[in-house]
C-alpha positions as CSV (number, residue, x, y, z in Angstrom):
1,X,-15.3,19.4,-1.6
2,X,-13.6,16.2,-2.9
3,X,-12.1,16.4,-6.3
4,X,-12.4,12.9,-8.1
5,X,-9.6,13.7,-10.6
6,X,-6.2,12.1,-9.9
7,X,-2.7,13.7,-10.1
8,X,-2.8,13.1,-13.9
9,X,-5.9,15.3,-14.3
10,X,-8.1,12.4,-15.7
11,X,-11.7,12.1,-14.3
12,X,-11.7,8.8,-12.1
13,X,-14.6,6.5,-11.6
14,X,-15.8,6.3,-8.0
15,X,-14.1,3.1,-7.1
16,X,-11.0,3.4,-9.3
17,X,-7.6,3.6,-7.5
18,X,-4.9,6.1,-8.6
19,X,-1.8,4.6,-10.3
20,X,0.2,6.7,-7.8
21,X,-1.4,4.9,-4.9
22,X,-0.5,1.5,-6.6
23,X,3.1,2.7,-6.9
24,X,3.1,3.8,-3.4
25,X,2.2,0.3,-2.4
26,X,5.0,-1.2,-4.3
27,X,7.5,1.2,-2.5
28,X,6.0,0.3,0.9
29,X,6.3,-3.4,0.0
30,X,9.8,-3.1,-0.9
31,X,10.8,-1.1,2.1
32,X,9.0,-3.6,4.4
33,X,11.0,-6.4,2.9
34,X,14.4,-4.5,3.3
35,X,13.7,-3.5,6.9
36,X,12.4,-6.8,8.1
37,X,15.2,-8.6,6.2
38,X,17.8,-6.5,8.1
39,X,15.9,-7.1,11.4
40,X,16.0,-10.9,10.7
41,X,19.6,-10.7,9.9
42,X,20.4,-8.9,13.1
43,X,18.4,-11.7,14.8
44,X,20.5,-14.3,13.1
45,X,23.8,-12.7,14.2
46,X,22.7,-12.1,17.7
47,X,21.4,-15.6,18.4
48,X,23.5,-17.6,15.7
49,X,20.3,-18.9,14.0
50,X,21.2,-18.3,10.3
51,X,19.1,-18.4,8.1
52,X,15.9,-18.7,10.2
53,X,15.8,-15.0,11.4
54,X,16.3,-13.7,7.8
55,X,13.6,-15.9,6.3
56,X,11.1,-15.2,9.1
57,X,11.8,-11.5,8.8
58,X,11.3,-11.5,5.1
59,X,8.1,-13.7,5.3
60,X,6.5,-11.5,8.0
61,X,7.4,-8.3,6.2
62,X,5.9,-9.6,2.9
63,X,2.9,-11.2,4.5
64,X,2.0,-8.2,6.7
65,X,2.5,-5.7,3.7
66,X,0.6,-7.9,1.3
67,X,-2.4,-8.2,3.9
68,X,-2.4,-4.5,4.5
69,X,-2.3,-3.7,0.7
70,X,-5.2,-6.1,0.0
71,X,-7.1,-4.7,2.8
72,X,-6.6,-1.2,1.7
73,X,-7.4,-1.9,-2.1
74,X,-10.6,-3.9,-1.1
75,X,-11.9,-1.3,1.3
76,X,-15.4,0.1,0.3
77,X,-15.2,3.6,-0.9
78,X,-18.0,6.1,-0.7
79,X,-19.3,7.4,-4.0
80,X,-18.2,10.7,-5.1
81,X,-21.0,13.3,-5.1
82,X,-21.3,15.5,-8.1
83,X,-20.1,19.2,-7.5
84,X,-22.8,21.8,-6.6
85,X,-22.9,23.9,-9.8
86,X,-26.1,26.1,-10.1
87,X,-25.6,26.3,-13.8
88,X,-26.2,22.5,-14.3
89,X,-29.9,21.4,-15.0
């Protein structure tokens, strides 16, 4: 059975997103920027193309993560069904 409460114990509405999920998206965004930035810097050093590789890496990392974040947050969610409790009317 699905528990609609988040990690903070508060009852959530069916379409509401946990604050921890949003914090995770922020961490994912930062990690993607750093990794793609290092990859772009490596390309710049390898092909002597400074700063094109770094800028491209940061833009690809930011754009890709932004797209995936928006897609995840705007995905339709199925409604949470109430628990089966025989004591409820």
